[in-house]
C-alpha positions in Angstrom: -19.7 -0.1 37.3 -20.3 -3.3 36.4 -19.5 -5.1 33.4 -23.1 -7.8 33.1 -20.7 -10.2 32.3 -17.5 -12.1 33.5 -14.4 -11.9 31.4 -11.9 -14.4 31.6 -8.1 -13.7 30.6 -7.9 -17.6 28.9 -10.9 -16.5 26.0 -8.8 -13.1 25.1 -6.5 -13.4 22.0 -3.0 -12.8 22.9 -2.4 -12.0 19.1 -3.7 -9.9 17.6 -5.5 -10.2 13.6 -3.4 -6.8 12.8 -0.1 -8.4 12.8 1.8 -7.7 10.6 2.2 -9.7 7.7 5.2 -11.6 6.7 7.8 -10.4 4.3 7.2 -11.3 0.7 5.5 -10.6 -2.8 1.8 -10.9 -2.6 -0.9 -10.6 -5.7 -3.0 -7.5 -4.7 -6.4 -5.8 -5.7 -6.5 -1.7 -5.6 -9.5 -1.1 -3.4 -8.6 2.5 -3.0 -7.0 5.4 -3.8 -6.8 8.5 -2.2 -3.9 11.6 -3.5 -2.8 13.4 -0.5 -0.6 16.4 0.8 2.4 15.6 3.5 2.0 17.3 6.7 4.8 20.1 5.7 3.1 20.7 2.2 6.0 20.2 -0.1 5.0 16.5 -1.6 2.1 14.7 -2.7 1.6 11.0 -2.5 -1.0 8.6 -2.9 -2.3 7.1 0.0 -3.3 3.5 -1.3 -5.6 0.5 -0.2 -5.0 -3.2 -1.3 -6.9 -6.6 -0.1 -4.4 -9.5 -0.9 -5.3 -12.2 -3.2 -2.3 -14.8 -2.9 -0.2 -16.5 -2.2 -1.5 -16.1 1.8 -3.9 -14.1 3.7 -6.0 -13.5 1.6 -8.4 -10.5 1.9 -6.1 -9.2 4.9 -6.0 -5.3 4.1 -2.7 -3.5 3.6 -1.7 0.5 3.3 1.0 1.6 1.1 2.2 5.1 -0.1 3.5 5.9 -3.8 5.1 9.0 -3.7 4.0 11.6 -6.9 6.1 14.9 -6.1 8.3 16.1 -4.0 9.9 19.9 -3.9 13.8 18.5 -2.6 15.0 17.0 -6.4 16.2 13.7 -4.9 13.2 12.9 -3.5 11.7 13.7 -6.7 13.8 11.3 -8.6 12.9 8.3 -6.0 9.0 8.9 -6.3 9.5 9.0 -9.6 10.9 5.8 -9.8 8.9 4.2 -7.7 5.2 5.8 -9.2 7.0 4.6 -12.6 7.3 1.0 -11.0 3.6 1.6 -10.2 2.6 2.4 -13.6 4.2 -0.2 -14.9 2.9 -2.6 -12.5 -0.9 -1.5 -13.3 -0.4 -1.5 -17.3 -0.6 2.4 -17.4 1.2 4.3 -19.6 -0.5 7.4 -18.5 -2.5 8.2 -15.4 -4.0 11.4 -15.1 -6.8 10.2 -11.9 -6.7 8.3 -9.3 -9.7 6.1 -9.8 -7.8 5.0 -13.1 -5.7 2.9 -10.4 -8.9 1.4 -9.2 -9.4 -2.3 -9.7 -5.6 -2.8 -10.9 -4.4 -6.2 -10.3 -0.6 -6.5 -9.3 2.4 -7.7 -7.2 3.6 -6.0 -4.2 6.6 -6.5 -2.1 6.4 -6.2 1.9 9.1 -5.9 4.2 8.0 -5.6 8.3 8.8 -2.9 10.3 9.8 -3.1 13.5 7.8 -1.5 16.4 9.3 1.2 17.9 9.3 1.6 21.5 10.0 4.1 24.2 10.8 4.6 27.3 7.6 6.0 29.9 8.6 6.3 33.5 11.4 4.3 33.6 9.1 1.6 31.6 9.5 0.7 27.8 6.1 0.3 26.2 5.5 0.4 22.2 4.6 3.5 21.1 4.4 2.3 17.5 3.2 -1.2 16.8 5.1 -3.4 13.7 3.9 -2.7 10.6 4.0 -3.5 6.8 5.5 -1.4 4.1 5.2 -1.4 0.2 8.9 -1.8 -1.2 8.6 -2.4 -4.6 5.7 -3.2 -7.2 5.5 -5.8 -10.5 3.3 -6.4 -12.6 1.1 -10.4 -11.4 2.5 -13.1 -14.1 0.5 -12.9 -17.4 -0.5 -9.5 -17.4 0.0 -7.1 -19.7 2.1 -4.2 -19.8 1.1 -0.7 -20.5 -0.2 -0.6 -24.5 -0.8 2.8 -26.0 -2.5 4.1 -29.1 -0.2 5.8 -31.4 -2.8 8.1 -32.7 -4.1 8.6 -29.2 -1.6 8.1 -26.8 -4.4 6.6 -24.5 -3.8 3.9 -21.9 -6.1 0.7 -22.5 -6.2 -0.9 -19.3 -8.9 -3.1 -19.1 -10.7 -1.9 -15.6 -10.5 1.8 -17.0 -13.8 3.4 -16.3 -15.2 4.0 -19.9 
């Protein structure tokens, strides 16, 4: 079938705009959060969408997962460690709803995971492209640590819905 136009290889980009962001610390804002259950059904995690604010790659979107529960005690301990990091970075002393995270500004440490290659019919092809992983969380410089009203125990994060 005729394309209706001529396509020229010289007009095609050689790099994708979805190339991994270089490893390092980035200031981000949480745009969306979804609580999910693993395919095996033995753990839950937060699937978090971040929008990069600084120092580079402003506007790029990064996705990360943070474990919430796991039936394996060792994995549960790891999940709790990273969930605690996330809560402290977002100035939350208590987390009861994923909406509490939306709008939070924090810093995330990104790493680059290499592409996964496989051989098909003697030819090596890319099974999964290179991408980013969120490795760690911390509060943005100048942001406050979690605050708690001793009488109510409620978090007072400024972006929380009323």
